[in-house]
C-alpha positions in Angstrom: -16.8 8.9 4.8 -16.8 5.5 6.2 -14.3 3.8 4.3 -11.5 2.4 5.8 -8.6 2.4 2.6 -6.4 -0.7 3.9 -8.9 -3.2 2.9 -9.7 -1.2 -0.2 -5.9 -0.9 -1.4 -5.7 -4.9 -0.1 -8.2 -5.8 -3.0 -6.6 -3.2 -5.7 -3.6 -5.7 -5.2 -3.9 -8.1 -5.0 -5.3 -7.6 -8.5 -2.6 -6.5 -10.2 -1.0 -9.5 -12.6 3.1 -7.5 -11.7 2.4 -9.3 -7.7 2.6 -12.4 -7.2 -0.7 -14.3 -6.2 -1.1 -13.8 -1.7 1.4 -11.6 -0.6 -0.5 -8.6 0.2 -1.9 -8.8 3.2 -3.1 -6.4 5.8 -1.2 -8.4 8.8 1.9 -9.3 9.5 0.5 -12.7 11.7 1.5 -15.8 10.7 3.4 -15.0 8.4 7.3 -17.5 8.4 10.4 -15.4 8.2 11.4 -14.9 4.4 9.0 -15.5 3.1 7.7 -12.9 0.3 5.1 -9.9 1.4 3.9 -6.4 0.3 2.5 -5.0 4.4 0.4 -2.7 3.9 -0.9 -0.7 7.5 -2.8 3.1 7.7 0.6 5.3 8.7 -1.5 9.4 8.6 -4.4 10.8 7.3 -7.0 14.0 8.1 -10.4 15.4 6.9 -9.7 17.7 4.3 -13.4 18.3 3.7 -15.6 17.2 6.6 -17.9 14.4 5.1 -16.5 14.5 1.6 -12.7 14.1 1.5 -10.3 12.8 3.0 -7.0 11.8 3.1 -4.6 8.9 3.6 -0.9 7.8 5.0 -0.5 4.7 3.6 2.1 3.2 4.1 3.3 -0.1 1.7 6.2 -2.7 3.7 7.5 -5.6 1.1 10.2 -7.8 2.3 11.5 -9.8 -0.5 14.3 -13.3 -0.2 16.7 -10.4 -1.4 17.0 -7.5 -1.6 16.5 -7.8 -4.8 13.9 -8.8 -4.2 12.3 -6.6 -1.4 13.1 -3.5 -3.8 12.4 -5.0 -7.8 8.6 -5.3 -6.3 8.8 -2.2 -3.9 8.8 -0.2 -6.8 6.1 -1.9 -8.9 4.0 -1.3 -5.7 5.5 1.9 -6.0 3.9 2.1 -10.1 0.9 0.1 -9.4 -0.6 2.7 -6.4 1.2 6.0 -7.9 -0.5 5.3 -11.6 -3.4 2.9 -11.8 -5.0 3.4 -8.2 -5.7 8.0 -9.5 -9.3 7.5 -10.9 -10.2 4.0 -10.1 -13.7 3.2 -8.0 -13.0 1.3 -5.0 -16.6 0.1 -2.8 -18.7 3.2 -2.6 -15.1 5.4 -3.6 -13.4 7.5 -5.8 -10.1 7.7 -5.2 -8.7 11.5 -5.8 -5.0 11.3 -6.5 -2.4 9.8 -4.8 0.7 12.0 -4.3 3.9 9.9 -3.2 5.2 11.1 0.1 7.7 8.3 0.0 10.0 6.6 -2.8 10.8 2.8 -1.6 13.9 2.6 0.8 15.6 0.8 2.0 14.5 -0.3 6.0 15.5 -4.3 6.8 12.8 -5.8 9.6 14.9 -4.9 13.1 13.3 -8.2 14.3 14.7 -10.6 11.8 17.3 -8.5 9.8 15.4 -9.9 6.8 15.2 -7.2 3.2 12.7 -5.3 3.0 11.9 -1.9 1.6 9.4 0.8 2.4 7.4 2.9 0.7 4.0 6.2 1.6 1.9 7.2 -0.6 -1.4 9.8 0.5 -4.6 8.7 -1.0 -7.7 11.4 -1.8 -10.8 9.5 -1.4 -14.1 10.8 -2.0 -17.3 9.7 -1.5 -18.2 7.2 -5.0 -22.3 9.0 -4.7 
């Protein structure tokens, strides 16, 4: 498969009604300290079946104006990824399943000391053809 999962996951999360508009991103460039953000990046993965099935490890960092806001939003993101994303068709790929690698945990930003929670999922994508 020739699919970059990050834009697909970002687009999916941007359409989730319980996630504030404009906070889901694939880059922190231009973000101001103290702004709420859901930062989605690929942390690893591997080919499962040649040209058919891939596993992508997706990390999500959730920054909030307070620890409570960051935690609450991180668990909303977790819920959507684990419960709503499996079975979704995303631009030529079908999400076969999503497994939790790590539940959201307290992980404040090392430089700014902003409140943040980090979680990770394994996303299994198959070609949708």
